[in-house]
C-alpha positions in Angstrom: 91.3 41.9 -9.7 92.1 42.0 -6.0 95.8 42.7 -5.8 98.4 44.4 -8.2 102.1 43.9 -7.5 104.0 46.9 -8.9 107.8 46.7 -9.2 110.1 49.2 -11.0 113.0 47.6 -12.8 116.2 48.9 -14.3 118.9 46.7 -15.9 118.3 43.7 -13.7 117.6 41.0 -16.3 119.1 38.1 -14.4 117.0 38.9 -11.3 113.8 39.3 -13.4 114.5 35.8 -14.8 114.9 34.4 -11.3 111.8 36.2 -10.0 109.8 34.7 -12.9 111.1 31.2 -12.0 110.2 31.9 -8.4 106.6 33.0 -9.2 106.1 30.0 -11.5 107.3 27.5 -8.8 105.2 29.0 -6.1 102.0 29.2 -8.1 100.2 32.5 -8.2 96.8 32.7 -6.5 93.7 34.0 -8.4 93.0 37.7 -8.4 96.7 38.8 -8.6 98.6 40.6 -11.3 102.3 41.4 -11.5 103.4 44.6 -13.2 107.1 45.1 -13.8 107.7 48.7 -14.9 110.8 48.7 -17.2 112.3 52.0 -16.2 114.7 52.5 -19.1 116.6 49.2 -19.2 119.2 48.7 -21.9 118.5 46.4 -23.6 114.8 46.5 -22.8 113.4 43.7 -20.7 111.8 41.0 -22.8 110.7 37.6 -21.3 108.2 36.3 -23.8 107.0 32.8 -23.2 107.4 33.0 -19.4 104.2 31.1 -18.9 102.8 33.3 -16.2 99.2 34.7 -16.4 98.6 38.3 -15.4 102.4 39.1 -15.6 103.2 42.3 -17.5 106.4 44.1 -18.4 105.5 47.7 -19.2 108.1 50.2 -20.5 108.1 53.7 -19.0 110.2 55.0 -22.0 112.0 57.2 -19.5 115.8 57.0 -19.6 116.7 59.6 -17.0 118.4 58.5 -13.8 116.5 57.7 -10.6 112.9 57.9 -12.0 111.6 54.9 -10.0 108.9 57.1 -8.3 107.5 57.9 -11.7 107.6 54.2 -12.6 105.7 53.3 -9.4 103.0 55.9 -10.1 102.7 54.7 -13.7 102.3 51.1 -12.6 99.7 52.1 -10.1 97.7 54.0 -12.7 97.4 50.9 -15.0 96.9 48.5 -12.1 93.6 46.7 -12.1 93.8 45.6 -8.4 91.8 47.1 -5.6 95.0 46.9 -3.6 98.6 47.7 -4.5 101.6 45.8 -3.3 104.6 48.0 -4.0 108.2 46.9 -3.6 111.6 46.9 -5.4 113.2 44.2 -7.4 115.8 43.4 -4.8 113.0 42.0 -2.7 111.6 38.5 -2.9 107.9 38.1 -2.3 106.9 34.8 -0.8 103.6 33.1 -1.4 102.5 33.7 2.2 103.0 37.4 1.9 100.9 37.4 -1.3 98.1 35.4 0.3 98.1 37.7 3.3 97.9 40.7 1.0 95.0 39.2 -0.9 92.8 38.9 2.2 93.9 42.3 3.7 91.0 44.6 3.9 92.4 47.6 5.8 94.1 50.8 4.6 97.8 50.2 4.7 100.1 47.4 5.7 103.9 47.4 5.9 106.3 44.5 5.8 109.0 42.9 8.0 112.3 42.3 6.2 114.9 39.5 6.3 117.8 38.7 4.0 117.3 36.0 1.4 118.3 35.1 -2.1 117.0 33.3 -5.2 119.5 31.1 -7.0 119.7 30.6 -10.7 116.8 28.1 -10.6 114.5 30.5 -8.7 114.8 28.6 -5.5 114.8 30.6 -2.2 117.3 30.2 0.6 118.4 32.0 3.7 121.5 29.9 4.2 124.1 32.2 5.9 127.0 30.9 3.8 125.0 31.7 0.6 124.1 35.1 1.9 127.8 35.8 2.7 128.7 34.5 -0.8 126.3 37.1 -2.2 128.0 39.9 -0.2 126.4 40.1 3.2 129.1 41.2 5.7 130.1 38.2 7.9 130.2 40.4 10.9 126.5 41.4 10.4 125.5 37.8 9.7 127.1 36.7 12.9 125.6 39.3 15.1 122.2 39.9 13.5 121.5 36.8 11.4 119.0 37.5 8.6 117.1 40.3 10.3 116.6 43.8 8.9 114.6 46.8 10.1 111.4 47.7 8.2 111.7 50.2 5.3 108.9 52.5 3.9 109.5 51.4 0.3 107.5 48.2 0.5 103.8 48.1 1.6 100.2 47.1 0.7 97.7 50.0 0.3 94.3 50.5 -1.1 94.7 51.9 -4.7 92.2 54.7 -4.2 94.0 55.8 -1.0 97.4 55.7 -2.7 96.2 58.4 -5.1 94.2 60.3 -2.5 97.5 60.7 -0.6 99.0 62.2 -3.7 101.0 59.1 -4.8 104.8 59.5 -5.0 106.4 62.9 -5.5 107.6 63.2 -9.1 109.0 66.7 -8.7 112.1 65.3 -7.0 113.3 63.6 -10.2 116.5 65.2 -11.3 118.0 65.6 -7.9 120.9 63.5 -6.7 120.3 60.3 -4.9 118.5 59.9 -2.5 115.7 62.1 -3.6 113.6 61.4 -0.5 110.4 60.1 -2.1 110.0 57.2 0.4 110.2 59.5 3.4 107.9 62.1 1.9 105.3 59.4 1.2 105.8 58.2 4.8 105.2 61.7 6.1 102.1 62.0 4.0 100.8 58.7 5.4 101.5 59.9 9.0 99.4 63.1 8.2 96.6 60.9 7.0 96.8 58.8 10.1 96.7 61.9 12.4 93.6 63.1 10.4 91.9 59.7 10.9 91.9 59.0 7.2 94.2 56.0 7.3 94.9 53.2 9.8 98.1 51.1 9.5 97.9 47.4 10.3 99.7 46.2 13.4 100.6 43.0 11.5 103.5 42.9 9.0 104.1 40.0 6.7 107.7 39.2 5.7 109.6 40.1 2.6 113.1 39.0 1.8 115.9 41.1 0.4 119.0 40.3 -1.6 122.1 41.5 0.2 123.4 44.6 -1.6 124.6 48.1 -0.9 125.7 49.2 2.6 124.8 45.8 4.0 127.8 44.5 2.0 130.1 47.2 3.1 129.8 49.6 0.1 126.6 51.6 -0.8 127.3 50.7 -4.5 127.9 47.0 -3.8 126.1 45.0 -6.5 126.6 41.3 -6.3 127.3 39.7 -9.6 126.1 42.9 -11.3 122.5 41.8 -10.8 121.0 45.3 -10.3 121.4 48.7 -11.9 124.7 50.5 -11.8 123.6 53.9 -10.8 125.9 55.2 -8.1 124.6 56.0 -4.5 127.9 57.8 -3.7 126.5 61.3 -3.4 126.8 64.2 -1.1 123.2 63.7 0.0 123.5 60.0 1.0 123.9 59.7 4.8 124.9 56.0 4.6 127.8 56.9 2.2 129.0 59.8 4.3 128.5 58.0 7.6 128.8 54.3 6.9 126.5 52.1 9.0 128.1 50.2 11.9 127.4 46.5 11.3 
C-alpha cells in the first residue's frame, strides 16, 4: 500500500455520506486506503454497502471530548501505507491531490487551502453563492474569494517519520480547546528540519474546506449541523477572544 488517508470523525454523518459519494465519483487510484476513525460518534458511523474498496470506518471507542489527536495516532498505527495523508473531515480531497500524494517520495508535504463544498450528491463546487449559502461571510468572499492560508493540520508524511517525530501529543487530551497539538507537531517538525532529519516539499497540492467556524463569523458556526457540536468558545481560543478581521 502506497498511501493511507487518515481522517478523525465525530458526529458528521451527512458529511461522511457526501465524502463517500465524492470518492466513488472520482474513482480511487490503486495503492490508496481511506481510514475514517470514528471518534465517539452517537450513533456510531455505519455506511455498509458503500461500494468503495479499501475504505474503513474504525471506532476509537473513546467518548471524551477533543480526542482527535488520539484518533489520528490510532489511524496511523493501523495504516498500511508507506505514506500518510492526514486531514480533517471538513476538508475535501480532490483526485489531483491524491495522485500527487501517491507519487510524492519526500519526507513531508503540506497543502494549499481553498473553500469548497460537496452538495448532497457528492458534487464539488466553489460557486461563491453556494459558499455564502453554506455560511462564508460575504465580506470575505468579496475581498478574498476562495483563498485560505495554509494550516498545519493537513499534510502528507512518511509513516515511519511520523512516528519517529513522536506522532501527536496525547497528553494534551482533557485540556480545553484548543489543546495545541497541531502547533506542537509543527514545532517538532521544525526541530527535525533544523537537525537535517526532514525536508519539507516546496510544492503544495490543494485541499478544499467547507466554510465553518470563524470564517462564518462565529467560531461555533456549524452549517446545517454537518459537524460535531463541541464548543470552541473557551478562554484559550484566540479567535474567540479576538475575532478575525475578515
